[in-house]
DRENMAR-725823 format. One line per field, with one value per residue (C-alpha): residue number from 1; residue in three letters; x negated, y, z. Coordinates in steps of 0.1 Angstrom, whole numbers, plus 5000, padded with zeros to 4 digits. Example, Ala and Ser with C-alpha at 12.3 -4.5 7.8 and 13.67 -1.06 7.14 Angstrom:
BEGIN
nr: (1;2) $
rest: (ala;ser) $
east: (4877;4863) $
north: (4955;4989) $
up: (5078;5071) $
END
This chain:
BEGIN
nr: (1;2;3;4;5;6;7;8;9;10;11;12;13;14;15;16;17;18;19;20;21;22;23;24;25;26;27;28;29;30;31;32;33;34;35;36;37;38;39;40;41;42;43;44;45;46;47;48;49;50;51;52;53;54;55;56;57;58;59;60;61;62;63;64;65;66;67;68;69;70;71;72;73;74;75;76;77;78;79;80;81;82;83;84;85;86;87;88;89;90;91;92;93;94;95;96;97;98;99;100;101;102;103;104;105;106;107;108;109;110;111;112;113;114;115;116;117;118;119;120;121;122;123;124;125;126;127;128;129;130;131;132;133;134;135;136;137;138;139;140;141;142;143;144;145;146;147;148;149;150;151;152;153;154;155;156;157;158;159;160;161;162;163;164;165;166;167;168;169;170;171;172;173;174;175;176;177;178;179;180;181;182;183;184;185;186;187;188;189;190;191;192;193;194;195;196;197;198;199;200;201;202;203;204;205;206;207;208;209;210;211;212;213;214;215;216;217;218;219;220;221;222;223;224;225;226;227;228;229;230;231;232;233;234;235;236;237;238;239;240;241;242;243;244;245;246;247;248;249;250;251;252;253;254;255;256;257;258;259;260;261;262;263;264;265;266;267;268;269;270;271;272;273;274;275;276;277;278;279;280;281;282;283;284;285;286;287;288;289;290;291;292;293;294;295;296;297;298;299;300;301;302;303;304;305;306;307;308;309;310;311;312;313;314;315;316;317;318;319;320;321;322;323;324;325;326;327;328;329;330;331;332;333;334;335;336;337;338;339;340;341;342;343;344;345;346;347;348;349;350;351;352;353;354;355;356;357;358;359;360;361;362;363;364;365;366;367;368;369;370;371;372;373;374;375;376;377;378;379;380;381;382;383;384;385;386;387;388;389;390;391;392;393;394;395;396;397;398;399;400;401;402;403;404;405;406;407;408;409;410;411;412;413;414;415;416;417;418;419;420;421;422;423;424;425;426;427;428;429;430;431;432;433;434) $
rest: (met;pro;leu;phe;ala;leu;ile;asp;cys;asn;asn;phe;phe;ala;ser;cys;glu;arg;val;phe;asp;pro;his;leu;val;gly;lys;pro;val;val;val;leu;ser;asn;asn;asp;gly;cys;ile;val;ala;arg;ser;asn;glu;ala;lys;ala;leu;gly;ile;pro;met;ala;ala;pro;tyr;phe;gln;trp;arg;ala;val;ile;glu;gln;his;asn;val;his;val;phe;ser;ser;asn;tyr;ala;leu;tyr;gly;asp;met;ser;arg;arg;val;met;asp;ile;leu;ala;gly;phe;leu;pro;glu;glu;tyr;phe;glu;val;tyr;ser;val;asp;glu;ala;phe;met;asn;leu;asp;cys;leu;leu;arg;gly;asp;asp;tyr;ala;ala;asn;arg;glu;lys;leu;leu;ser;phe;ala;glu;glu;val;arg;arg;thr;val;arg;gln;trp;thr;gly;ile;pro;val;ser;ile;gly;ile;ala;gln;thr;lys;thr;leu;ala;lys;ala;ala;asn;arg;met;ala;lys;lys;asn;ala;ser;ala;asn;ser;ile;phe;ala;arg;leu;asp;glu;ala;thr;ala;asp;ala;met;leu;ala;thr;met;pro;val;gly;asp;val;trp;gly;val;gly;arg;lys;leu;ser;glu;ala;tyr;lys;ala;his;ser;ile;thr;thr;ala;leu;asp;leu;lys;asn;ala;pro;glu;glu;trp;val;arg;lys;arg;ala;thr;val;val;gly;trp;arg;thr;gln;arg;glu;leu;arg;gly;val;ser;cys;val;arg;leu;glu;asn;thr;asn;glu;his;gln;his;ser;ile;leu;his;ser;arg;ser;phe;arg;his;ala;val;thr;ser;leu;asp;gln;leu;his;glu;ala;val;ala;ser;phe;thr;gly;arg;ala;ala;glu;lys;leu;arg;arg;leu;arg;leu;val;cys;gly;cys;val;ser;val;ser;val;arg;thr;asn;arg;phe;ser;ser;his;asp;tyr;phe;ser;asn;gly;gly;glu;ala;ile;leu;pro;phe;pro;thr;asp;ser;thr;ile;asp;leu;val;asn;ala;ala;ser;met;leu;val;glu;lys;ile;ala;gln;glu;gly;his;gly;tyr;lys;lys;ala;ser;ile;thr;phe;phe;asp;leu;thr;pro;arg;asn;arg;val;gln;thr;asp;ile;phe;ala;gln;pro;asp;thr;arg;his;glu;ser;ile;met;his;val;met;asp;thr;leu;asn;lys;arg;phe;gly;lys;asp;ala;leu;his;leu;ala;ala;ser;gly;ser;ala;gln;thr;gly;ser;his;ala;trp;gln;gly;ala;thr;asp;glu;arg;ser;gln;arg;tyr;thr;thr;his;trp;gly;glu;leu;lys;val;val;arg;ser) $
east: (4804;4817;4838;4864;4883;4916;4923;4959;4975;5005;5038;5017;5042;5060;5026;5016;5048;5040;5005;5019;5049;5040;5075;5083;5061;5083;5113;5128;5116;5124;5109;5130;5119;5120;5153;5161;5175;5160;5142;5105;5089;5101;5085;5086;5116;5135;5127;5140;5174;5176;5171;5156;5129;5140;5176;5198;5199;5236;5244;5226;5234;5260;5235;5208;5231;5243;5208;5194;5169;5146;5148;5122;5120;5088;5060;5035;5011;5007;5005;4980;4957;4959;4951;4920;4908;4913;4896;4866;4861;4863;4839;4813;4810;4794;4775;4797;4795;4810;4842;4874;4904;4933;4962;4972;4972;4950;4913;4891;4856;4831;4814;4785;4760;4769;4764;4734;4739;4772;4777;4809;4812;4779;4789;4825;4818;4798;4826;4853;4831;4827;4864;4873;4849;4866;4901;4891;4873;4902;4927;4905;4897;4930;4957;4966;4968;4954;4955;4925;4925;4893;4889;4868;4889;4909;4942;4935;4924;4959;4975;4952;4962;4999;4990;4971;5002;5019;4988;4991;4973;4941;4941;4957;4927;4929;4900;4905;4872;4880;4904;4926;4933;4940;4964;4983;4986;4997;5023;5042;5040;5068;5054;5070;5048;5016;4996;5001;5033;5062;5100;5104;5074;5085;5119;5101;5080;5109;5128;5099;5099;5070;5083;5053;5018;5004;5027;5012;4976;4983;5003;4988;4963;4971;5008;5002;4979;5005;5035;5019;4991;4955;4966;4986;4958;4934;4958;4959;4921;4919;4942;4918;4890;4874;4868;4882;4891;4861;4858;4867;4846;4847;4873;4864;4893;4919;4937;4964;4977;5015;5035;5073;5101;5139;5156;5178;5204;5209;5188;5208;5185;5156;5136;5138;5130;5099;5090;5094;5072;5046;5046;5042;5014;4996;4998;4985;4957;4945;4942;4924;4898;4895;4886;4862;4881;4893;4924;4927;4965;4995;5030;5062;5096;5129;5163;5197;5215;5218;5247;5267;5300;5287;5266;5232;5203;5166;5137;5099;5068;5031;5003;4967;4946;4920;4893;4894;4901;4909;4922;4957;4961;4954;4975;5005;5004;5005;5032;5053;5052;5063;5093;5103;5103;5121;5146;5180;5205;5237;5224;5220;5185;5179;5143;5110;5076;5042;5015;4978;4962;4928;4910;4872;4846;4839;4802;4806;4826;4812;4817;4830;4815;4849;4870;4853;4871;4872;4843;4861;4887;4861;4856;4893;4901;4874;4888;4924;4914;4894;4922;4948;4927;4921;4956;4979;4996;5007;4989;4976;4994;5003;5033;5048;5056;5077;5077;5076;5071;5104;5124;5151;5149;5173;5145;5128;5134;5154;5132;5160;5143;5106;5082;5056;5026;5003;4970;4974;4994;4982;5018;5027;4998;5007;5014;4997;5009;5030) $
north: (4893;4901;4879;4892;4878;4892;4884;4889;4885;4861;4878;4902;4920;4887;4871;4899;4892;4855;4861;4873;4851;4815;4804;4822;4798;4777;4799;4826;4861;4894;4929;4960;4993;5027;5033;4995;5002;4976;4943;4949;4916;4880;4848;4818;4804;4836;4836;4801;4813;4836;4868;4893;4918;4954;4943;4965;4950;4954;4935;4904;4907;4878;4854;4865;4858;4826;4811;4826;4847;4866;4904;4930;4968;4979;4981;5002;5007;4969;4963;4991;4978;4942;4954;4972;4941;4919;4945;4948;4910;4909;4938;4919;4892;4913;4945;4976;4982;4948;4954;4974;4978;4979;4982;4975;4937;4933;4937;4930;4915;4915;4881;4888;4887;4850;4839;4825;4835;4832;4795;4796;4758;4754;4780;4768;4748;4777;4801;4778;4772;4810;4816;4789;4804;4838;4823;4803;4832;4856;4830;4821;4856;4873;4846;4860;4835;4847;4836;4841;4843;4843;4853;4873;4905;4922;4917;4880;4878;4892;4865;4838;4850;4845;4809;4805;4813;4783;4761;4750;4717;4738;4758;4788;4793;4794;4800;4808;4801;4788;4800;4769;4772;4809;4804;4777;4802;4831;4810;4806;4843;4867;4898;4920;4904;4914;4940;4974;4965;4985;4979;5001;4987;4952;4958;4972;4941;4918;4936;4925;4889;4894;4876;4861;4872;4848;4865;4899;4885;4872;4902;4923;4946;4976;4973;4971;5002;5022;5011;5009;5035;5029;5017;4988;4981;4978;4954;4932;4932;4923;4893;4883;4882;4916;4936;4972;4981;4987;4981;5013;5013;5050;5075;5096;5082;5092;5123;5128;5116;5113;5108;5106;5094;5092;5103;5080;5107;5139;5167;5199;5219;5237;5234;5196;5197;5217;5190;5162;5179;5187;5151;5138;5163;5150;5115;5125;5145;5115;5095;5124;5124;5086;5088;5117;5140;5176;5190;5222;5222;5213;5204;5200;5188;5183;5170;5160;5127;5123;5099;5122;5137;5171;5194;5179;5202;5196;5220;5220;5242;5242;5263;5267;5268;5295;5268;5230;5215;5183;5201;5192;5227;5244;5219;5220;5258;5257;5231;5251;5282;5261;5248;5284;5292;5261;5250;5266;5266;5247;5215;5180;5170;5133;5131;5152;5146;5161;5157;5167;5175;5188;5163;5165;5145;5163;5165;5182;5212;5246;5273;5307;5337;5355;5325;5304;5275;5276;5254;5246;5226;5199;5192;5193;5169;5145;5145;5140;5111;5094;5096;5085;5055;5046;5052;5049;5070;5105;5102;5137;5157;5192;5207;5216;5179;5176;5147;5121;5092;5098;5085;5110;5130;5126;5126;5096;5063;5034;5009;4988;4955;4966;4942;4954;4974;4947;4960;4997;5006;4999;4996;4969;4945;4908;4893;4859;4853;4875) $
up: (4814;4849;4871;4895;4925;4938;4974;4983;5018;5015;5025;5044;5067;5075;5082;5106;5126;5127;5140;5173;5174;5162;5167;5135;5114;5091;5097;5073;5081;5064;5071;5064;5049;5065;5083;5079;5045;5021;5024;5016;5027;5028;5040;5016;5035;5030;4993;4991;5003;4973;4992;4966;4971;4976;4982;5004;5039;5043;5011;5024;5061;5059;5043;5068;5098;5083;5079;5112;5093;5116;5109;5117;5113;5096;5121;5101;5131;5134;5096;5091;5118;5106;5071;5083;5101;5070;5047;5072;5070;5033;5029;5049;5023;4995;4991;4991;4953;4947;4967;4962;4985;4961;4984;5020;5014;4983;4975;4944;4945;4917;4919;4895;4923;4930;4894;4876;4840;4821;4825;4846;4845;4863;4889;4894;4926;4941;4933;4948;4979;4983;4979;5004;5029;5025;5028;5059;5076;5072;5085;5115;5125;5119;5114;5080;5051;5018;4981;4958;4920;4900;4864;4840;4842;4869;4850;4847;4883;4893;4871;4886;4921;4911;4903;4935;4955;4938;4942;4978;4970;4961;4993;4975;4953;4915;4891;4855;4839;4804;4777;4776;4814;4809;4780;4800;4829;4807;4789;4822;4832;4822;4804;4830;4857;4840;4860;4843;4824;4838;4833;4803;4785;4794;4778;4746;4744;4748;4720;4698;4710;4734;4765;4781;4790;4763;4737;4747;4744;4709;4696;4668;4684;4662;4670;4708;4707;4688;4709;4743;4739;4750;4784;4770;4746;4775;4793;4761;4759;4796;4789;4762;4787;4778;4810;4806;4842;4864;4901;4921;4953;4962;4971;4940;4920;4947;4934;4960;4994;4999;5030;5024;5046;5045;5077;5098;5101;5081;5095;5097;5120;5103;5135;5133;5096;5105;5131;5106;5080;5106;5117;5082;5075;5106;5093;5059;5075;5095;5063;5047;5074;5073;5036;5043;5019;5021;5005;4984;4977;4998;4983;5003;4990;5007;4995;5008;5002;4964;4969;4991;4981;4992;4970;4963;4971;4964;4964;4967;4966;4968;4983;4973;5004;5010;5015;5013;5047;5066;5097;5108;5122;5089;5069;5092;5091;5053;5052;5077;5055;5026;5045;5053;5016;5002;5029;5033;5062;5058;5043;5058;5047;5041;5030;5031;5015;5020;4993;4993;4960;4948;4969;4972;4992;5024;5017;4984;4994;4983;5009;5002;5020;5020;5033;5060;5079;5117;5127;5160;5142;5133;5170;5178;5150;5162;5197;5184;5161;5189;5215;5191;5180;5216;5232;5202;5176;5187;5221;5211;5184;5176;5194;5160;5153;5185;5209;5182;5207;5224;5194;5200;5168;5139;5114;5129;5111;5125;5144;5161;5152;5154;5171;5195;5183;5197;5185;5186;5218;5253;5266;5240;5243;5240;5274;5278;5314;5337) $
END
């Protein structure tokens, strides 16, 4: 029987801000979403004030000002780089096949290689010692605090991590290694907080008196499979300690890459809409190359403000590429042609999205004698990625995306309260002494 650990960075965005400004430690901090619209991260002190997750910023501005809450615009360059550093550290503890990056601030580990047989009680001290070493190393090397949950399935590990965040006396580590401990944990967990249980399914469960994770574990198996399909049934089995969700440690399961942003101001110029989509395509293409994937299909969608009193307009389209590619040049050309087809003059666009589908590992692409990619693009993309990594985002970019670094375009998000990009921009390095 396998054993999993979930490592989760505590209040990640807020913690990143505190790493470079220690004066924020112990003080309430919130981080805002794109365009400073909603609250997407809160320190524990901000949570204690009752500030909810995903709340519109303007609705809580009075409370935030009253309690001197420190407010930051999203600094994705900083958060992304800090995430990479944390994940690189975690990946060094176990062989590659035992590690999975789950999200920007979460990772799973399969701890089988640390065990001697299935006697978890005999291995408990070794597991807790390992978890403490992981927690201490990440904190020492990056300044980011993490919580670690250990259990026999990924779903139970997520639940154990939830308990770890509340278990400050145990250094934010919680190990569920026996059924009695698991049941006590699940009894305090609302069913809607179970990994894989969405809002609609949670409401359906509650209508049948299934209000906690323990209720779901003990519900009739046949009823769960009928009502929640095989996915819900697997979740129930995971709560019962039967591992049904394997560790994903490759990019083969990634089916799409999405880059979507709302605009700070309505974009009425199609030229600026083209620039925005080109910029988003460049971002997605960078990720595509990082994952060593190529794309066979590009999709673009645009829409106006759905809450505006004017006529709402939304449209989208997709293009099958002549050959799979990771070239920003080819992908921007495809996206630009789609914008020509789907966008109309006379609208104030508020959001655009670019999505890559039909993803394939770069080393598995079959060439077509009738449609060959331009081999020069590979060298150009390598130079572009190298310079941007060294000198910061958009140091080198396609002219089609405009001068993104000037911050003058209507389509660029609000960053009025953004902190410095301390780790990714030469001009914004932390000053120790001036």
